Structure formats: C-alpha cells, structure tokens
C-alpha positions as CSV (number, residue, x, y, z in Angstrom):
1,X,11.0,15.3,-2.6
2,X,11.1,11.6,-2.4
3,X,14.1,10.0,-4.2
4,X,14.2,6.3,-4.8
5,X,12.1,5.7,-1.6
6,X,13.3,3.0,0.7
7,X,11.2,0.6,2.6
8,X,8.1,0.7,0.5
9,X,5.8,-2.3,-0.2
10,X,7.8,-4.8,1.9
11,X,5.8,-7.8,0.9
12,X,6.5,-7.3,-2.8
13,X,10.1,-6.2,-2.4
14,X,10.8,-9.4,-0.4
15,X,9.6,-11.5,-3.3
16,X,11.4,-9.8,-6.2
17,X,14.9,-8.9,-4.8
18,X,17.5,-10.7,-2.8
19,X,19.2,-7.4,-1.8
20,X,19.3,-6.4,1.8
21,X,17.3,-5.3,3.8
22,X,14.5,-7.3,2.1
23,X,16.7,-10.4,2.0
24,X,16.8,-10.2,5.8
25,X,13.0,-10.6,5.9
26,X,13.2,-13.7,3.8
27,X,16.0,-15.1,5.9
28,X,13.9,-14.5,9.1
29,X,10.8,-16.1,7.5
30,X,12.7,-19.1,6.4
31,X,13.2,-19.9,10.1
32,X,9.8,-18.6,11.2
33,X,7.6,-20.3,8.7
34,X,4.3,-19.7,10.5
35,X,5.0,-16.0,11.1
36,X,4.5,-14.5,7.6
37,X,1.2,-12.7,8.1
38,X,2.2,-11.4,11.5
39,X,5.6,-10.2,10.2
40,X,4.1,-8.3,7.3
41,X,1.3,-6.9,9.5
42,X,4.0,-5.5,11.8
43,X,6.0,-4.1,8.9
44,X,2.9,-2.4,7.6
45,X,3.4,0.1,10.4
46,X,6.6,1.3,8.8
47,X,5.8,0.8,5.1
48,X,6.1,3.9,3.0
49,X,3.2,2.8,0.9
50,X,0.9,3.3,3.8
51,X,2.3,6.7,4.6
52,X,2.1,7.8,1.0
53,X,-1.7,7.3,1.1
54,X,-1.9,10.2,3.6
55,X,0.3,12.6,1.6
56,X,-1.4,15.6,0.2
57,X,1.4,18.2,-0.4
58,X,2.9,18.5,-3.8
59,X,5.5,15.7,-4.2
60,X,8.4,15.0,-6.6
61,X,9.4,11.3,-6.6
62,X,12.2,9.7,-8.5
63,X,12.8,6.1,-9.4
64,X,15.7,4.2,-11.0
65,X,14.6,1.3,-13.1
66,X,17.8,-0.7,-12.4
67,X,17.6,-0.3,-8.6
68,X,17.7,-3.6,-6.7
69,X,17.7,-2.0,-3.3
70,X,14.4,0.0,-3.9
71,X,12.8,-2.0,-6.7
72,X,10.9,0.2,-9.2
73,X,7.5,-1.4,-8.6
74,X,7.7,-0.7,-4.9
75,X,8.4,3.0,-5.7
76,X,5.5,3.2,-8.1
77,X,3.3,1.6,-5.5
78,X,4.0,4.5,-3.1
79,X,3.8,7.1,-5.9
80,X,0.4,5.8,-7.0
81,X,-1.0,6.0,-3.5
82,X,0.1,9.6,-3.0
83,X,-3.1,11.8,-2.7
84,X,-1.7,15.2,-3.6
85,X,-0.2,16.7,-6.7
86,X,2.7,14.6,-7.8
87,X,5.3,14.1,-10.5
88,X,7.9,11.3,-10.9
89,X,11.3,11.4,-12.6
90,X,12.3,8.1,-14.1
91,X,16.0,7.2,-14.5
92,X,15.9,4.1,-16.8
93,X,19.5,3.1,-16.7
94,X,20.4,3.8,-13.1
95,X,20.6,1.8,-9.9
96,X,20.1,3.1,-6.4
97,X,22.1,6.3,-7.1
98,X,19.1,7.4,-9.3
99,X,19.6,10.6,-11.1
100,X,22.4,11.9,-8.9
101,X,23.2,15.6,-9.6
102,X,20.6,15.7,-12.4
103,X,17.9,14.9,-9.9
104,X,19.1,17.8,-7.8
105,X,18.3,20.0,-10.7
106,X,14.8,18.5,-11.0
107,X,14.4,19.2,-7.3
108,X,15.4,22.9,-7.6
109,X,12.9,23.3,-10.5
110,X,10.2,21.7,-8.4
111,X,10.9,24.0,-5.5
112,X,10.9,27.1,-7.7
113,X,7.5,26.0,-9.1
114,X,6.0,25.5,-5.6
115,X,7.3,28.4,-3.5
C-alpha cells in the first residue's frame, strides 16, 4: 500500500517543483553544473520508479493531485511501472496529506480483498 510515494522520478520532480527535497537537488546542481548526469545516475539507485519495475505483489497506490512534495506525474510514473496487479486512488483536491482517513478505509478494503 503505497500512499503518495516519495522520492520517485527524481529527474522529473526536480524540474516541476521547487519544494524540498527536490529543490535541494537543483540547488546542488546550480553549483555543480557539470555533474547533472552523474548526480541523476546516483539517484537512480534510490528512485522508487526503478523499484516499482520489480514489484509483482498486488499494490494499492494513492496520489493527491495538488501535492507539490510528491508531484502526481512522479507517482503515476511509479504506478505505471508496477508489474503486478495494481489499483490507484486519486485525491483530486488534496496535497501531500492525500486521502487521510478515507485512504485508510481504502486500504482496509484492499487488505480484505487480498487476504
């Protein structure tokens, strides 16, 4: 159960949000102008998109469309790479808090379906 997954698709997130921690990458690269490729190659080791490509268990994702900490397109990038059965709950009007207690209800239903 992956709620508003953090640290996915670093390269894209760095270019579309100025929220931390992605802003920190931009700040680093502004002083290390020749290190972009090496920096993102290193971050690939920790990128949730790359881990998602290995996932095969049933997964319930959530995304909040107003989230500037975990931008929606980075969440969808991880979701789309997931190899197993998957479902995503979209919270159109929420930020990083996502669906809050309502998402917990979605998780309980998901667990009941997959026991």
